[in-house]
N, C-alpha and C positions, 0 to 999 in steps of 0.2 A: 866660793862664798856667795850667798844670795844677799843682795842689797835690798833694803826696804825703803819704801817711800810712804811715810805715814804707816798705816797698817798693811798696806799692799806690798806684795813682793814685786821686784823689778825684773823678774825673769820672764822670758817669752814662753808662751804655750801655743799649741796649734790653734786654739780659739782666738787668742790675741792676734796671731799672724793673719788668720782668716778675716777678722774684723778690719784690721789695717788694710789688707788687700781689697776688701769690699769697698771701703770708702775711697781707695785709690782708683778703682776701676768703674765705679757706678755713682749715679747721682741720688739714688733712692736710699732709704734707710736699711740697715742690716736687719734681716728677718722681717722685713716690711714694717719696721717700727715696733715690733713686739719685743720689748726689753724686759719681759717678766722673769726670764731665767736669771737667777742670782749671779751666775758666772758672767753673763753678758753685761748685766748692770755694773758689776765690779770692774770689769775690763774697761767699759766706757768711762766710768768714774776715774779710773787710773789714767787713762789717756787724756782726759780733760785736765786732770790735776797736773800731769807732767807736760802739758802743752802740746800734745800731738793731735788732739781734736778740739774743735771749737764749734759752738752753735752756729748754724747757718743764719745769715741775715735774711729773714723771710721777706722783708719789705723790698729787697732788691731782686727777688726772683720773679721771673715772668710766668713760670709754671711751678706746680707743686713739686718740690724736690725733698731730699732727705733733711733730717734735723741737724746733722753734723757734717762738717767738712774737715779734711786734713789741713793742718797748719803747715808752715814751712818745715818745722821740726818733724812733723809726721811724714811729710814727703821725703825728707832726708833719711829717716829711719827706713821707710819702704824701699828707697833706692839702695840702701845698704843691704837690706835683706835680699833684694833681687840681684845684686851684684856678687853674692856669695857663690863661689865656684863649687862645682860638684867635687866631692872628695875623690882622690885617686888611690887605687889599691897599689901599694908598693911592697914588694917582698924584701925582707931582710934576711941575710944569712949569717 
């Protein structure tokens, strides 16, 4: 069953995983700040609404960095994704 959060679905997609991993591993914006693709905008909106991303505090940055950073909840979600083991093939008879 798919849960909803507002009108957005709470299921993961490859794009959503990619965006989370991007902000986990880089300081710049996803797609160099080009958020014109509707799916990207929707994913960012969902992550902000769910508390996984927050706007970066630009006044504290020494150099120009991305618009968003992962929150503690976003870091926890990424750590869960990264700790998922590879599936094992098991034969049953």
